[in-house]
PASEBA-1860 file (N, C-alpha, C; in nm, 3 decimals):
! residues 114
1> AMDAFGAL> 0.777/-16.611/5.845/0.896/-16.531/5.875/1.013/-16.647/5.853 ~ 0.988/-16.773/5.931/1.075/-16.852/5.945/1.138/-16.907/5.809 ~ 1.041/-16.949/5.713/1.090/-16.981/5.575/1.171/-16.862/5.485 ~ 1.143/-16.733/5.520/1.216/-16.624/5.454/1.368/-16.622/5.536 ~ 1.369/-16.588/5.643/1.546/-16.617/5.705/1.590/-16.713/5.686 ~ 1.515/-16.854/5.679/1.581/-16.980/5.642/1.645/-16.953/5.532 ~ 1.577/-16.927/5.421/1.643/-16.930/5.256/1.782/-16.829/5.272 ~ 1.749/-16.723/5.337/1.875/-16.619/5.327/1.995/-16.672/5.401
9> IEEGKLHE> 1.943/-16.755/5.494/2.097/-16.826/5.590/2.146/-16.932/5.484 ~ 2.042/-16.993/5.449/2.110/-17.096/5.349/2.212/-17.046/5.232 ~ 2.171/-16.934/5.197/2.248/-16.880/5.089/2.377/-16.782/5.157 ~ 2.385/-16.790/5.278/2.512/-16.746/5.353/2.479/-16.599/5.372 ~ 2.355/-16.540/5.362/2.338/-16.421/5.396/2.286/-16.405/5.518 ~ 2.355/-16.426/5.612/2.273/-16.384/5.764/2.302/-16.253/5.792 ~ 2.334/-16.139/5.748/2.327/-16.022/5.790/2.195/-15.958/5.728 ~ 2.181/-16.016/5.608/2.074/-15.972/5.528/1.928/-16.023/5.603
17> ARPLLQAA> 1.939/-16.113/5.664/1.830/-16.180/5.760/1.809/-16.127/5.888 ~ 1.903/-16.040/5.914/1.879/-15.993/6.067/1.755/-15.924/6.074 ~ 1.695/-15.840/5.989/1.557/-15.763/6.030/1.463/-15.875/6.032 ~ 1.466/-15.982/5.954/1.376/-16.076/5.957/1.364/-16.153/6.124 ~ 1.514/-16.190/6.144/1.530/-16.265/6.255/1.448/-16.161/6.370 ~ 1.500/-16.049/6.390/1.455/-15.947/6.499/1.288/-15.958/6.499 ~ 1.247/-15.958/6.376/1.087/-15.930/6.367/1.026/-16.074/6.405 ~ 1.087/-16.176/6.373/1.044/-16.321/6.456/1.053/-16.321/6.573
25> LLLMPQNA> 1.150/-16.270/6.634/1.183/-16.256/6.807/1.092/-16.205/6.849 ~ 1.042/-16.087/6.782/0.915/-16.016/6.873/0.791/-16.079/6.862 ~ 0.774/-16.145/6.768/0.648/-16.233/6.747/0.650/-16.364/6.854 ~ 0.773/-16.423/6.857/0.781/-16.536/6.933/0.933/-16.498/6.985 ~ 0.950/-16.473/7.127/1.084/-16.442/7.166/1.121/-16.578/7.206 ~ 1.075/-16.677/7.225/1.127/-16.789/7.254/1.172/-16.886/7.130 ~ 1.158/-16.812/7.010/1.206/-16.895/6.886/1.335/-16.909/6.872 ~ 1.389/-17.057/6.894/1.522/-17.082/6.926/1.574/-17.032/6.790
33> SALYYLGL> 1.573/-17.051/6.678/1.629/-17.051/6.554/1.663/-16.891/6.532 ~ 1.574/-16.781/6.577/1.608/-16.661/6.574/1.700/-16.639/6.665 ~ 1.669/-16.677/6.789/1.784/-16.628/6.917/1.954/-16.705/6.855 ~ 1.924/-16.832/6.821/2.073/-16.849/6.772/2.138/-16.784/6.662 ~ 2.048/-16.752/6.576/2.135/-16.685/6.444/2.143/-16.560/6.504 ~ 2.072/-16.503/6.562/2.096/-16.342/6.624/2.234/-16.326/6.729 ~ 2.224/-16.455/6.779/2.332/-16.478/6.908/2.459/-16.509/6.779 ~ 2.454/-16.550/6.683/2.589/-16.584/6.602/2.642/-16.441/6.524
41> LASEDGDL> 2.511/-16.366/6.479/2.547/-16.236/6.443/2.606/-16.167/6.543 ~ 2.560/-16.140/6.654/2.619/-16.088/6.768/2.752/-16.105/6.790 ~ 2.789/-16.217/6.796/2.937/-16.271/6.799/3.029/-16.246/6.718 ~ 2.953/-16.227/6.575/3.058/-16.172/6.496/3.070/-16.034/6.494 ~ 2.973/-15.962/6.543/3.007/-15.835/6.524/3.095/-15.787/6.679 ~ 3.121/-15.877/6.748/3.223/-15.874/6.866/3.130/-15.837/6.987 ~ 2.993/-15.831/6.961/2.914/-15.795/7.102/2.904/-15.917/7.189 ~ 2.996/-15.982/7.257/2.993/-16.091/7.348/2.925/-16.118/7.449
49> EEARSLLS> 2.844/-16.017/7.490/2.764/-16.030/7.624/2.611/-16.044/7.551 ~ 2.601/-15.963/7.424/2.462/-15.992/7.366/2.432/-16.173/7.298 ~ 2.569/-16.183/7.257/2.597/-16.320/7.177/2.558/-16.397/7.297 ~ 2.619/-16.393/7.413/2.597/-16.487/7.552/2.444/-16.496/7.564 ~ 2.415/-16.401/7.590/2.264/-16.400/7.649/2.153/-16.454/7.574 ~ 2.192/-16.426/7.395/2.093/-16.467/7.309/2.133/-16.621/7.298 ~ 2.230/-16.677/7.293/2.317/-16.818/7.273/2.236/-16.886/7.385 ~ 2.233/-16.842/7.507/2.195/-16.922/7.652/2.049/-16.943/7.592
57> RAALASAG> 1.969/-16.809/7.584/1.820/-16.822/7.552/1.792/-16.927/7.457 ~ 1.871/-16.935/7.331/1.842/-17.033/7.227/1.866/-17.190/7.286 ~ 1.967/-17.207/7.348/2.000/-17.329/7.425/1.890/-17.374/7.501 ~ 1.812/-17.271/7.598/1.693/-17.316/7.668/1.585/-17.342/7.590 ~ 1.528/-17.268/7.496/1.445/-17.278/7.415/1.439/-17.366/7.341 ~ 1.559/-17.425/7.292/1.564/-17.551/7.201/1.575/-17.705/7.269 ~ 1.540/-17.668/7.409/1.596/-17.820/7.463/1.504/-17.911/7.432 ~ 1.570/-18.013/7.373/1.514/-18.128/7.311/1.503/-18.131/7.136
65> NISIQPHA> 1.543/-18.018/7.115/1.549/-18.000/6.945/1.718/-18.027/6.923 ~ 1.728/-18.162/6.883/1.880/-18.177/6.845/1.944/-18.112/6.732 ~ 1.837/-18.046/6.631/1.911/-17.981/6.532/1.959/-17.860/6.587 ~ 1.897/-17.794/6.657/1.922/-17.649/6.720/2.017/-17.663/6.865 ~ 1.972/-17.727/6.927/2.041/-17.699/7.096/2.192/-17.748/7.107 ~ 2.272/-17.854/7.004/2.378/-17.843/7.035/2.451/-17.742/6.957 ~ 2.417/-17.697/6.861/2.469/-17.595/6.790/2.481/-17.459/6.890 ~ 2.351/-17.451/6.947/2.341/-17.333/7.031/2.440/-17.336/7.149
73> LEALALVA> 2.473/-17.442/7.198/2.549/-17.462/7.307/2.716/-17.455/7.253 ~ 2.717/-17.524/7.144/2.880/-17.505/7.113/2.902/-17.362/7.082 ~ 2.821/-17.290/7.014/2.847/-17.152/7.004/2.857/-17.040/7.146 ~ 2.787/-17.101/7.233/2.775/-17.041/7.324/2.921/-17.082/7.427 ~ 2.952/-17.187/7.432/3.072/-17.239/7.472/3.196/-17.140/7.418 ~ 3.190/-17.130/7.281/3.318/-17.051/7.193/3.299/-16.898/7.246 ~ 3.159/-16.860/7.276/3.187/-16.702/7.300/3.235/-16.725/7.467 ~ 3.181/-16.815/7.562/3.231/-16.804/7.680/3.376/-16.786/7.679
81> LQQGDRAE> 3.443/-16.890/7.599/3.574/-16.904/7.579/3.658/-16.737/7.558 ~ 3.610/-16.699/7.449/3.651/-16.573/7.427/3.651/-16.466/7.535 ~ 3.569/-16.498/7.628/3.532/-16.385/7.742/3.632/-16.454/7.847 ~ 3.689/-16.554/7.849/3.785/-16.621/7.939/3.700/-16.691/8.044 ~ 3.579/-16.715/8.020/3.502/-16.816/8.117/3.501/-16.932/8.083 ~ 3.614/-17.029/8.131/3.619/-17.173/8.082/3.509/-17.255/8.182 ~ 3.496/-17.226/8.295/3.403/-17.305/8.332/3.247/-17.322/8.268 ~ 3.234/-17.216/8.211/3.108/-17.184/8.114/3.101/-17.263/8.009
89> ARRAFEQV> 3.247/-17.266/7.927/3.277/-17.330/7.809/3.270/-17.480/7.855 ~ 3.327/-17.531/7.939/3.335/-17.681/7.991/3.181/-17.711/7.985 ~ 3.104/-17.630/8.062/2.968/-17.685/8.090/2.884/-17.709/7.984 ~ 2.899/-17.598/7.903/2.826/-17.597/7.779/2.896/-17.714/7.689 ~ 3.020/-17.742/7.660/3.036/-17.842/7.574/3.010/-17.982/7.650 ~ 3.028/-17.986/7.753/2.953/-18.102/7.844/2.812/-18.156/7.780 ~ 2.747/-18.045/7.776/2.607/-18.084/7.729/2.592/-18.105/7.573 ~ 2.663/-18.040/7.504/2.688/-18.115/7.357/2.695/-18.244/7.370
97> IELVPDNG> 2.808/-18.296/7.433/2.841/-18.432/7.443/2.745/-18.536/7.452 ~ 2.674/-18.464/7.607/2.549/-18.543/7.625/2.442/-18.557/7.516 ~ 2.414/-18.453/7.437/2.322/-18.468/7.340/2.379/-18.545/7.221 ~ 2.499/-18.531/7.181/2.551/-18.579/7.037/2.690/-18.648/7.098 ~ 2.686/-18.765/7.130/2.821/-18.826/7.213/2.941/-18.833/7.121 ~ 2.895/-18.858/6.999/3.035/-18.837/6.912/3.058/-18.714/6.831 ~ 3.035/-18.603/6.906/3.053/-18.466/6.845/3.218/-18.435/6.893 ~ 3.268/-18.448/6.762/3.428/-18.466/6.793/3.462/-18.349/6.854
105> FAIHSLEN> 3.423/-18.218/6.780/3.480/-18.076/6.833/3.448/-18.058/6.975 ~ 3.338/-18.128/7.010/3.303/-18.093/7.141/3.424/-18.182/7.249 ~ 3.434/-18.278/7.218/3.520/-18.388/7.270/3.643/-18.312/7.312 ~ 3.711/-18.245/7.161/3.872/-18.234/7.158/3.857/-18.091/7.247 ~ 3.747/-17.998/7.241/3.768/-17.902/7.309/3.762/-17.921/7.461 ~ 3.663/-18.003/7.510/3.673/-18.019/7.631/3.827/-18.102/7.696 ~ 3.856/-18.168/7.626/4.011/-18.223/7.671/4.098/-18.090/7.669 ~ 4.106/-17.986/7.610/4.182/-17.880/7.622/4.140/-17.832/7.729
113> LR> 4.013/-17.833/7.763/3.972/-17.738/7.870/4.019/-17.787/8.027 ~ 4.054/-17.915/8.032/4.072/-17.971/8.154/4.209/-17.942/8.216
END
């Protein structure tokens, strides 16, 4: 299932991948990629509570996975900002910088939150 939705996502067809992502999550509730991409979809849909829940789970599930965790945390920070939760956004951006010290977007965002 991973490969199938991976291909759709690379083609920019995230919405078409949704059923596959949801199926993957039923089989593997800790699947960091599925949690992350479903979180992005929820965010796009404007369902910020769901997005925040999924992205938080993605960040936890991807601990130590440098190819997913910083992206999940960055997306989580942006959703938290949309909800007006600057403290949570700050925490998430700080975690991004711990993982990727030269992440310019996170550094710049954190400076704006101080």
